[in-house]
N, C-alpha and C positions, 0 to 999 in steps of 0.2 A: 503493499499499499504506500502511495505517496500522499502526503499532505501538501496542499496549496494554501499559502498565505500571501496576502498583499501588506507588505510591511516596509517600514523604514530600514536602511542599510544598518543602522546601529542596532535595531531589533533583530535584524537576521543574524548578525553577530552573536547576539545573546543566545539565540536558537542554536546557532552552530556550537557555541561553548558547551551548552547542555548535551548536544548530540555526541560531542567528542569525549565526554565524561568529565568535564570541569566541575569540581565541587566545592571551590573555594574561590572567592573573589574578595580582594581588598582594594578600595580606591577612594578617591576625593572627587567630588562633582566638579566637572570643568566642560564648558561649552567647546566645541561641539560634540563631546563624546558622552554626555550625561546619560542618555538613553540607554547605552550598553549597561551601565551600572543599575540604572532603574529597573530594567527587566531582570537583570540577574537577581536584584534584591527580591523580586516576586518569584522567579523561577527556583532559585536554589534551595530554598526550604523544602519545597514540594519533592525534591529529590535527594533529601538527606544532606545536603549541603550547607555551607556557610558563607554569609555576606557581612563583610565589615567596612563601615565608612570610617576612614582614618583621619587623623587631623591635618594631614598633608600627603603629598606624594613620595616623600622620602619614607615615611612610615608605611605607606601602602606597598611599595615594592619589597620593603623589608618584611612585612607580613606574608607577602606572596613567596617569597624565598623560604621563610619558615615552614609554610604550608606545604610546600613541594617536598622539603626534606622530612615532613611527617607521612609522606606517601600519597598525597592529593595531587590531582592535577588541578593547577592554580594559575590565575590570571589578573591582570588589571587593565583599565582603560584610561587614557589620559589625552591631553593635547600638547601643544608646544611648550609653554611654561612648565607644565608638570613633568613632561618628558625631560627637560632639562634638569629638573630637580632629581630625577632618578638616576643620573649617570653613574655616580660612585657605585651604587648598589647593582648597577647592571654590570659593571666591571666585576664586582663581587660574585655576581651569578656566573660570569663567564669562567673565572678562575676556580670556583667550587664546582662548575659543571652542573648548575641547577636548571633543570627543565621548567620553563614557564612561558607564558605568553602575554605579551605586552601590545595592546591595541593603541595605536596613536592616531587619532582623527586629527589631521593637520589643519591648522588655520593661520591666518595672516599674522606675521610678525614683523620686526623683533618685538620683545617683551610682550605686554598685554595685547598689543597690535589690533587685529580684527576679530574678536572672540566668535562672531558669528558668520565669518566669510571664509571662503575656501583658499587653501594654498597648498604647495608642496615644498615648503621651506625647511623642513627637517630632513632631508634625503642624506645630506652629508652627515648631519648629526647621528643618524641612524648608524652610519658606518664608523665614525670617529668620535662620537661623543664622550665615550669613556677613555681613560688613559691607559697606555700601554698597547701591547700587541694582542689582538684577538680578531676572530673572524664571524660576524654576526650574520644570522639569516633573516631577511626581511622580504615579505611578500605584499604585493599592492593591488587590491582589488579594483575592478573597473565597472562593476555592477552590483546590485543588491544580491543576486545569486551567488556572485563571486564572494562577496563578504561573508556569506553563510558557508559556502565551500572552502574558502581560504582559511577560515577560523579552524575548521576541523583539521585541515592541512598544517596549520601552525602547531597545533597541539601534537600532530603526528611527528612532525620534524623535531619539535622540542624533546619528545621522548626518545626518538630515535638516536638523536645525536648529543642528548644532554646539553642543550644550550637554551638560553633566551631566544625566543623568535618573536619578531616584532611584525605586526600588520600595519603596514603603512597605507592607511586609508586617508580620506580627505573629506572635508565638510560636504562637498557635492554627494559623494557616495554615501556618507553617513546619514543624510537626511532626505534623499530622494526616496521615493516609494516606487517599488516594482513587485511583481508577483514572483514568488520563490517556490521551488519544489524541495520539500524536505522528505528524502526518501526513508523507508521504514529502517533500512540497515545501511551503515556506511562502513568504510574500512577504518579501523582503529588500531593504532600502534600502542601496544602495552609497554610499560617500563620493564626494561630486562632486570631482574633480581639476580642476586648471587646464587649459584648452584649448591654451595656449600652451606650446611646449617651453622648457626653461630657456635653451637657446642664443639665443633671441630677445632676451633681456635683458643690459643692461650697465649701466655707470655713467650713461650718458645716458639710458638707458631702464630704469629699476630694476623689478624684479618687486615688485608691491604685494600681499603675502599677506593683507592685511586690507581690500582693495577689495572691497566688496559690490555685487552687481547690484541689480535692481529688487526681488528677494525679501529683500534686507538680509542674505543670508547669503553670505559669500565662500566660493569653492572652497578646498580644504585639500591642499596638496602635503605629503607627508612628508619629514622629514629624510632625507637622503642621496640625493636625487634630482636634485641639482643646482641647486635654486632657493636663492636668498638668503633666509632666513627668520629675521630676529630675533623672538624671543618674550620678552615681558616682562610681568610684573604691573602695571607702571606703566601710566597712561594713554598711549596710543601713537597715532601716526598710521597712514595706510594701508600705510607701509612697514615698520611694526612698530617704528619708532624711538620712543623715549620723548618724550613731549610733555605732561607732567604739570603744567606751570605755566600752560597756556593754558585758561582756562574754556571757550571756544568748542570747543576739540579734545575736552575731556572731555564736554562736553554732546552733542556729536556722536556720540561713541563709545558712551557709555553709553545715550543714548536709542535708538540702533539696536540695541544688544544686548537692551533690553527690548522694543522694537517688534517684533523679529522674532518674539517669542513672542505678544505681546498682539495684533498684528494677524492672527496665525493661531489665536487662542483657539479659535474654533468648530470649526477643523479637528482641533485637539488634544484638546478636551474631550470626554469620554465620560460619560453617565449612562444609567441604564436606569429607566424609569418602570413601575410596576405599579399599576393601579386608580386612577389619579390623576384620571381624567375627570370623576367625580362626588364626589370625595372632599372632606369637610369637614375632615378631618385627614390630613395627610401626614407620613410617618415617613422621615427623612433618615438614611442610614448609609453607611459604607464599611468595607471590610476585613472581619474575621471576624464583627462584629456583624450584617452583612447576613443572615446564615444564620438568626439568631434572630428578626431583624425580620420577614422573609418569612413565617416560620411564624406569628407573632403577628398580622400583618396579615391573613392568610388566615383565621385563627380569628375575628378581628374581623368580616371580611366575612360569615362564616357566621353570625354572631350579629346581623346585620343593620347593623352600623356602617359608615358611609361613610368608609373609611379606604384610604388608598394609600400606596405607598412611592417612594422615590427612592434608587436605589443610585449612589453616586458612585464612578467608576472613577478620575477624575483630580482628586484634591483641589486640585492645582496645575498650571496656572492654574485658580482656582477657577471653577465653572460658574455664572456669575453670572446669565446669561440664563435658565437652566434653573430656578434657585432663584427669580428673580424672578417667572417665570410661575407657578410654584407658589404664591408669596405672593400673587398677583394673584388667585387662584381659591379657595384653602383659608383657613379660619377659623384653623386651628392647625397649626404646624409643630413637630414633635417631632424632636430630634437624639439619636441614640444613640451614645455614644462610650466607649470604654474609657480613660476619663480623667475629669478633673474638669471638662472643658469647654474645648475648642480649636476645632475647626471650627464649633462652635455660634456663636462671634463672628463669623465670616464669614456664617453664616446670618442672624444678627440685623441686621448691617449691610445686606445686601441686602434683607431683609424691610422694612427701614425706608425703601426706595425705592418700596414699593407704594402705591398710591392709598389703600387701606385696610388698613393695616398688620395682619398676623395676629399672634395671640399665639405666641411662641416658647418652646418648653420643652426642657429637657436632661434625659435619663435618663442620667446618668454611672455609671460603675462602675470602681472600682480594687481593687487587691488580687490582680490576677491571673487572676482567672475571667471567663468569658464570659457576658453577659446571658442569662438564660433566657427563652424565649418568654413564659411566664406572666408574668414580671416586667414585660415590655414591654406585655403585653396589660392588665395590671392599671391601668398608667399610662395607657394609651389610653382605657380606660373612665372613669377619673377625669376626663380632660380633654374627651372627646367629648360 
C-alpha cells in the first residue's frame, strides 16, 4: 500500500524521518525549518520516541549526539544561524563517528538576514564549517517527494558510514506543497553492532570500539549494553583513549575518517543528467533551482540549442567524476545557484582538470527569490 499526502516539504521530511526509524529529535525553533520540529513533536510520542526543545542549537546537536550513542536514530533541524552554532559539535560527531541527521533549511544571510526567504548560502559551510580535516555527506532535495526520500537516504547513509549527514534544503522546498507517495516499505540500513558479546572482554583483552575492519567503519555498540566505550573529541586510539600528542596516531585516525567517505565516493554520489550526450552547454544546479533549470533547458532544446543539465543530489562529497565528464564534452558549463557563487568554485576546480577546459559561468541570485526559467534561458542564449 502507498499512502498519498499533500504536504509541505518540511512536513514530508518529518514523515521521512519517522519512516526511517528516527526516534529522537532535539532542536530549537528557527524559520524556515520550524515545521520539521512541529510535526516531529506530534509524531514521535506516537512511535515511542522523544522530542526535546532545547535552549539553543548548541544544546540541540549535543543532545542528538548523546541520543545516537544511546542507540537511537536521532536528528535535528535548523537554518543558517543555528547551523553556524552547531559547528564545533559537528566536528565532535565526525571524530567520534556518531551517526545523526541534520536538516538545514537554508535562508538568506549573513546573520539573521532573511528568515522567511530562500537561499543556498550555506553550501561551503556544509563542507568546511567545522575545523580540521573531515569529509561530510550532504544531500540536496529539489522537490517535496525528494525531501521525504532523501531524509530516509540521509539516515541510511549516516548508519552505513557512521557520520553526520546533512540535508541541504532551502526555504522554497521546505515550504512548497506537493503530493508525495509514502510506500508501505522502504529500505532501511540498520546500525552494525559488534559480533562479540561484552562478556568476552576484560582488562587483558579490552573492547576496541574504534577498531575498523576492511571497510574502515567500526561497528557501534550503544552505551548501556556492557561494553567499555570511552568517547572523546581528542585524537584517540582504537580503545577510545586520548592519544593527541602522537602524529602517527592522529594521521591514522583522521585519514581513516576521511577515506571511509572518499573511498566510497562513487557509491555515495548521485547526479541526474538530461540531454547531455550532444550538449555544447550543460547547466548544473541543485536544490530548488533545478526546477527552473529543467524548464529552461527544455525550452532551449525546443529552440534548437544543444543544451543539457546536471542535477546534483549530493553536493558533498562533490561528484568530481561526473562533472569532469561534462567538462570533457561540453564547451560551456553554467552553474545556477541561489547565492553569489559557492558550488561554482568546485565546478571551476574540476573543469580545470579537463584536457580542453570549458568556459564556466555562474547565474547567481540572492534576495530570497527563485530563478525564473526565462532568466536562465536568456543567459543560455547569450553563452551558447
